[in-house]
N, C-alpha and C positions, 0 to 999 in steps of 0.2 A: 737282853737288848730290846729296846723299844721298837715298835713297828716302823716308826719313821726311819730309825737308823738301819733297821733290817732292809727296808725297801731301798734306801740309798746305797747300802753295801752291795746288795744284789744287782742294783742298777749299774753301779760302777764296774762290777764284774762282767756284766753283759756288754757294757760300753766298750771295754778293752778288747772284746772278742767279736764285735759287731761286723767286722770286715769279712769274717768267714763263717761264723756260727749260723746265720740264716741259710747258708748254702746246704746245710745238712737236710733241709726239706727235700732236696733232690733224691735222697735215698728212698723215702716212702713214695714219692712221686714215681720213681722208676719201677718200684715194686707194683704199684697200682696199674701201670701200663701193661704189666705181664698178666694181671688177673682181671682186667676190665673187659667188658663186652667188646669184641673186636669191631663190630659194626658201628660202635660209637666213636672209636678212636682212629678210624681210617683217615688217611690224608684228605684234608679239605682246604684247598688253597685259600678261599675267601676268609674262612674262619681263622686260619693260622696266620694270615697276613694281619688280620685285625688284632690278634693276640700280640704279635710282634710290634704293631703300631702303639698299642697300649704301653708296652714296656719302653719303647722309644720315647713316648711322651713323658714317662717317669725320668728317663735319662736327660731329656731336654729341660725338665724342671731342675734337676740337679745342676746341669750345665749353666742354666741361667743364674742360679744361686751362686755357684762357684765363680762365675765370670766377673762378679762385682765385689766379692769380699776381699778385704785387705789381709795382710799377713798378721798372724797371731791375734785373731779375733775369735768370738764365740762360735763361729761357724767353721773353724779350722782345726778343731780338736782331732787328735790322732789316737794316742794311747791313753792319755790322761786328760782330765778336764783342764782347759786353759782358756785364757781370754784377756788380752791387754785392753780391749775395748768391747763394747756391746754393740752388736749389729742391730740397728733399728730402722734402717732405710731400705729402699728397694723392696725386694721380695719379703724382707723381714719386717716391713711395715704392713704386709698383707697377711702373713702367718708366721708363727714363731719357729716352726720346725719344717721348713720347706724340703730339706734334704731327706727327712724321714718320710714325708709325703711322696717324694720322688721314688724312694726305695719301695714304697707300697705299690705304686703303679708298675715298677720294674718287675716285682715278683708276682703281681696279679696276672700279668701276661702268661707266664708259664703255668700258673694254676688254671687259668681259663683254657689252656691247651688240652686239659683233661676232660673238658666238657661235662663237668659234674657240679651240680648246685651244692651238694654236700661238701665237696672239696673247697669251694669258694667260701662257704660259711665257716668251716673249720679254720681256713687260712686267715680270714678276717679276725676271728676270735684270738687265734694264736699270735697274730701280728700285733694286735692291740695289747695283749698281756705282756708280750716281749718288750715292745717299745715304750709301754707305759712306765715301766721301771727305769729304762734308760732316760726317758724324758724327765722323770721325777728326780733322778740323781743329777742330771745336767742342770735342771732349774734350781735345785738346792744350792749347787755351786755358784750359779750366776746370782742368785738372791743374796748369798753371803758376800760376794765380791762387789756387786754393784748397788746393793741396797735399794733405796727408794727409786732410783732410776730404773732398775729392773722391774719393780712392782708396778710402776706407772705404765711402762711399756707392756707388761704382761696383762694388765687390766684392760688395756685398749686393744691388744692384738690377740686373737684366738690362737690356740696351739696349732691346729692343722686345717681348720675350716677357713678358707680364704675370705677376706673382706677388704674391699678397696676404699672404704670410707676414710681411712687415715693414711692413704698412700703417700709415701714420701720418696722423692726422686733419689736414686742411688748417689752416694757421695763420690764414687769413682767410676770411670768409664769401663765399659765391658771389655774383658781381655780374653779373646779366643785362645791365645797362647797359654794362658793360665788354665783354661778349661782342658785343653789337650794334655797339658803336663799332669794335671791332677786326676783326670777322668779317663785316660786311655785304657787303664785296666778294667774299669767298670764297663766302658763301651764294648770292649772285646769280650768280656765275660758274658754280657747280655746275649750275644750271638752264639757263644759257645754253649750256653745253657739250652737254647732252642735246638741247636744241632744235636746235643746229647739226648734231648727228649725225642727227636725224630729218629735217631739211631735206635733207642730203646723200643720205641713204638714199632719200627719196622722189624726188629729182631723178634719181638713178641708175636707179631702177626705172621711173618713169613719164615722165621728161623734163620734169616740171612742178615748180615751186617752191611747196611748201605744207607745212603742219605738221598732224600729227594733232591732234585736239581735246585730248588729254591734254597735249601739249606747248604748245599755245596757252594753255591755262589756267595751266600752270606758268610760262610766259614772262611773261604779263601780271602774275601775282601777284608774280613775282620783280622785275620792273621797278618795280611800285608800291612794293614793300618797299624797294628800293634808293633810290628817290626820297625816301621818307619819312625813312629813316635818314640819307641824305645831307644833307637839310635840317637835321635835328636836330644833326648833327655840325658842319656849317658855320655855322649861324645861331643855335644855342642852346647852352647848357651843360647841357642836360638829361641827356646821357649821360656827362658828366664825373663821375668818381668820385675823390675824394682818395686819393692813394697808389697809384692804378692807372694 
């Protein structure tokens, strides 16, 4: 098998598992909290709020992206590569892979929680190697499907480094309902991850299972939010938007 085909095959394999595979990083993170210097990982309100805000910034980037994309386009892939049309307006005229840039920020927050430069460097390298193959497989599919139109767009717009030189207004209006429908799991998981890290940190330091008030508040709010949106998605059509 040629290197190109091997990269595409492995990229597609990772693509189908991208919803849960990155979460396996929580295992070594949890282990690290039990062996790290306790004086380094003690609760620090300012630092941990900053970590949370970085992750929230990643989710906001995802929300902005999802809020404008139509149904069955290159930004709506779930299990397999698909795309009835190529997204080239809005955020996709600024960078080609805004969802993956958002994911990077969302996971950077928990890694910064550890307050370790080495962890940040390892995370950046691992993230790049992981998503490089996914991006390669996705772009191979888009190049075959859209041909010259894709090449023209890809030549003008960088993969993840934003540039507003060729910004093009989104073709559809922003849909908050579409964001809530598609992102409520991601939003809830963001706060669950931080609560999990706080629990592991406190157990490692004190031997007791408890959460700091900050994380108790976030966890309760996240679970209430998830329950409400889950009900609306499963029991009503309130969040349904035609063409999204």
